GUDREN-120667 format. One record per residue (C-alpha): residue number from 1; x, y, z; residue in one letter; chain. Coordinates in nm, 2 decimals. Example, Ala and Ser with C-alpha at 12.3 -4.5 7.8 and 13.67 -1.06 7.14 Angstrom:
<sites>
+-----+--------+--------+--------+---------+--------+
| num |     px |     py |     pz | residuo | cadena |
+-----+--------+--------+--------+---------+--------+
|   1 |   1.23 |  -0.45 |   0.78 |       a |      A |
|   2 |   1.37 |  -0.11 |   0.71 |       s |      A |
+-----+--------+--------+--------+---------+--------+
</sites>
This chain:
<sites>
+-----+--------+--------+--------+---------+--------+
| num |     px |     py |     pz | residuo | cadena |
+-----+--------+--------+--------+---------+--------+
|   1 |   0.52 |  -1.23 |  -1.90 |       m |      A |
|   2 |   0.26 |  -1.21 |  -1.65 |       l |      A |
|   3 |  -0.03 |  -0.96 |  -1.67 |       p |      A |
|   4 |   0.03 |  -0.56 |  -1.62 |       q |      A |
|   5 |  -0.25 |  -0.41 |  -1.38 |       v |      A |
|   6 |  -0.28 |  -0.03 |  -1.41 |       g |      A |
|   7 |  -0.46 |   0.16 |  -1.14 |       i |      A |
|   8 |  -0.62 |   0.52 |  -1.26 |       t |      A |
|   9 |  -0.79 |   0.77 |  -1.05 |       l |      A |
|  10 |  -1.01 |   1.05 |  -1.22 |       d |      A |
|  11 |  -0.91 |   0.90 |  -1.55 |       g |      A |
|  12 |  -0.56 |   0.98 |  -1.42 |       v |      A |
|  13 |  -0.25 |   0.71 |  -1.39 |       s |      A |
|  14 |  -0.14 |   0.66 |  -1.07 |       r |      A |
|  15 |   0.05 |   0.37 |  -1.05 |       t |      A |
|  16 |   0.08 |  -0.01 |  -1.23 |       n |      A |
|  17 |   0.24 |  -0.31 |  -1.21 |       f |      A |
|  18 |   0.29 |  -0.72 |  -1.32 |       f |      A |
|  19 |   0.10 |  -0.99 |  -1.14 |       l |      A |
|  20 |   0.31 |  -1.14 |  -0.92 |       s |      A |
|  21 |   0.14 |  -1.54 |  -1.00 |       t |      A |
|  22 |  -0.07 |  -1.71 |  -1.23 |       t |      A |
|  23 |  -0.34 |  -1.76 |  -0.89 |       n |      A |
|  24 |  -0.59 |  -1.54 |  -0.72 |       m |      A |
|  25 |  -0.37 |  -1.30 |  -0.48 |       f |      A |
|  26 |  -0.45 |  -1.04 |  -0.29 |       r |      A |
|  27 |  -0.26 |  -0.76 |  -0.42 |       y |      A |
|  28 |  -0.24 |  -0.40 |  -0.16 |       v |      A |
|  29 |  -0.21 |  -0.08 |  -0.28 |       l |      A |
|  30 |  -0.18 |   0.26 |  -0.09 |       t |      A |
|  31 |  -0.27 |   0.60 |  -0.27 |       l |      A |
|  32 |  -0.33 |   0.93 |  -0.10 |       t |      A |
|  33 |  -0.71 |   1.09 |  -0.18 |       l |      A |
|  34 |  -0.80 |   1.41 |  -0.13 |       t |      A |
|  35 |  -1.18 |   1.46 |   0.06 |       a |      A |
|  36 |  -1.46 |   1.39 |  -0.15 |       g |      A |
|  37 |  -1.62 |   1.18 |  -0.47 |       p |      A |
|  38 |  -1.37 |   0.99 |  -0.69 |       h |      A |
|  39 |  -1.33 |   0.77 |  -0.97 |       t |      A |
|  40 |  -1.10 |   0.48 |  -0.92 |       v |      A |
|  41 |  -1.05 |   0.27 |  -1.29 |       g |      A |
|  42 |  -0.91 |  -0.12 |  -1.23 |       l |      A |
|  43 |  -0.74 |  -0.19 |  -1.64 |       a |      A |
|  44 |  -0.57 |  -0.51 |  -1.75 |       f |      A |
|  45 |  -0.27 |  -0.31 |  -1.96 |       l |      A |
|  46 |  -0.09 |  -0.61 |  -2.18 |       n |      A |
|  47 |  -0.38 |  -0.86 |  -2.34 |       d |      A |
|  48 |  -0.20 |  -1.06 |  -2.53 |       f |      A |
|  49 |  -0.32 |  -1.35 |  -2.78 |       y |      A |
|  50 |  -0.11 |  -1.60 |  -2.97 |       a |      A |
|  51 |  -0.23 |  -1.97 |  -2.97 |       p |      A |
|  52 |  -0.17 |  -2.12 |  -2.76 |       p |      A |
|  53 |  -0.04 |  -1.85 |  -2.52 |       e |      A |
|  54 |  -0.32 |  -1.65 |  -2.43 |       d |      A |
|  55 |  -0.25 |  -1.41 |  -2.15 |       r |      A |
|  56 |  -0.53 |  -1.28 |  -1.94 |       n |      A |
|  57 |  -0.63 |  -1.11 |  -1.58 |       a |      A |
|  58 |  -0.95 |  -1.16 |  -1.38 |       a |      A |
|  59 |  -1.03 |  -0.95 |  -1.09 |       f |      A |
|  60 |  -1.31 |  -1.07 |  -0.79 |       d |      A |
|  61 |  -1.27 |  -0.72 |  -0.61 |       a |      A |
|  62 |  -1.17 |  -0.38 |  -0.53 |       l |      A |
|  63 |  -1.17 |  -0.31 |  -0.17 |       h |      A |
|  64 |  -1.07 |   0.05 |  -0.03 |       y |      A |
|  65 |  -1.10 |   0.22 |   0.31 |       g |      A |
|  66 |  -0.90 |   0.42 |   0.54 |       r |      A |
|  67 |  -0.58 |   0.39 |   0.64 |       r |      A |
|  68 |  -0.56 |   0.42 |   1.04 |       r |      A |
|  69 |  -0.27 |   0.61 |   1.18 |       r |      A |
|  70 |  -0.05 |   0.43 |   1.41 |       l |      A |
|  71 |  -0.09 |   0.58 |   1.76 |       r |      A |
|  72 |   0.23 |   0.52 |   2.00 |       i |      A |
|  73 |   0.14 |   0.55 |   2.33 |       s |      A |
|  74 |   0.46 |   0.44 |   2.47 |       g |      A |
|  75 |   0.80 |   0.37 |   2.35 |       v |      A |
|  76 |   1.01 |   0.11 |   2.53 |       t |      A |
|  77 |   1.40 |   0.01 |   2.45 |       a |      A |
|  78 |   1.46 |  -0.34 |   2.31 |       d |      A |
|  79 |   1.74 |  -0.42 |   2.51 |       p |      A |
|  80 |   1.84 |  -0.66 |   2.18 |       g |      A |
|  81 |   1.81 |  -0.44 |   1.94 |       a |      A |
|  82 |   2.12 |  -0.17 |   1.86 |       p |      A |
|  83 |   2.08 |   0.17 |   2.04 |       p |      A |
|  84 |   1.86 |   0.39 |   1.87 |       g |      A |
|  85 |   1.59 |   0.13 |   1.77 |       e |      A |
|  86 |   1.23 |   0.14 |   1.98 |       p |      A |
|  87 |   0.95 |  -0.07 |   1.99 |       s |      A |
|  88 |   0.62 |   0.01 |   1.86 |       v |      A |
|  89 |   0.29 |  -0.22 |   1.96 |       g |      A |
|  90 |   0.13 |  -0.27 |   1.64 |       s |      A |
|  91 |  -0.16 |  -0.50 |   1.54 |       t |      A |
|  92 |  -0.10 |  -0.84 |   1.37 |       p |      A |
|  93 |  -0.21 |  -0.84 |   0.98 |       g |      A |
|  94 |  -0.21 |  -0.38 |   0.96 |       k |      A |
|  95 |   0.01 |  -0.21 |   0.70 |       s |      A |
|  96 |   0.20 |   0.09 |   0.91 |       y |      A |
|  97 |   0.37 |   0.37 |   0.72 |       e |      A |
|  98 |   0.68 |   0.47 |   0.96 |       v |      A |
|  99 |   0.86 |   0.78 |   0.92 |       q |      A |
| 100 |   1.18 |   0.90 |   1.07 |       v |      A |
| 101 |   1.36 |   1.20 |   1.14 |       a |      A |
| 102 |   1.69 |   1.29 |   1.31 |       p |      A |
| 103 |   1.47 |   1.52 |   1.53 |       s |      A |
| 104 |   1.13 |   1.68 |   1.55 |       l |      A |
| 105 |   1.07 |   2.06 |   1.61 |       p |      A |
| 106 |   0.91 |   2.10 |   1.93 |       a |      A |
| 107 |   0.54 |   2.13 |   1.82 |       s |      A |
| 108 |   0.53 |   1.77 |   1.67 |       r |      A |
| 109 |   0.66 |   1.65 |   1.97 |       v |      A |
| 110 |   0.36 |   1.77 |   2.20 |       a |      A |
| 111 |   0.14 |   1.68 |   1.90 |       a |      A |
| 112 |   0.23 |   1.26 |   1.92 |       l |      A |
+-----+--------+--------+--------+---------+--------+
</sites>
């Protein structure tokens, strides 16, 4: 069994997950925060030692930053895509969250 890691925000557990490799690997998580200072905790949850097995986890760094919102500057129809699937420009290496709705209120369409 691989190590399990937990993330807390202001002392409250927000998520936990099992590492997927024994090598150093970058894991990306998204947590929504309110404005103001917060305390973030990172914990190794399932320590185990029974020789010769010794389960450990090592953390190199914890980075945080603002998630950039995707600004749609134009939508074009991809001739090879099924109807209703627009193509949207993005930046390679960046993560985006796309939400889909059958329709938008006029006030939301104007805000886009």
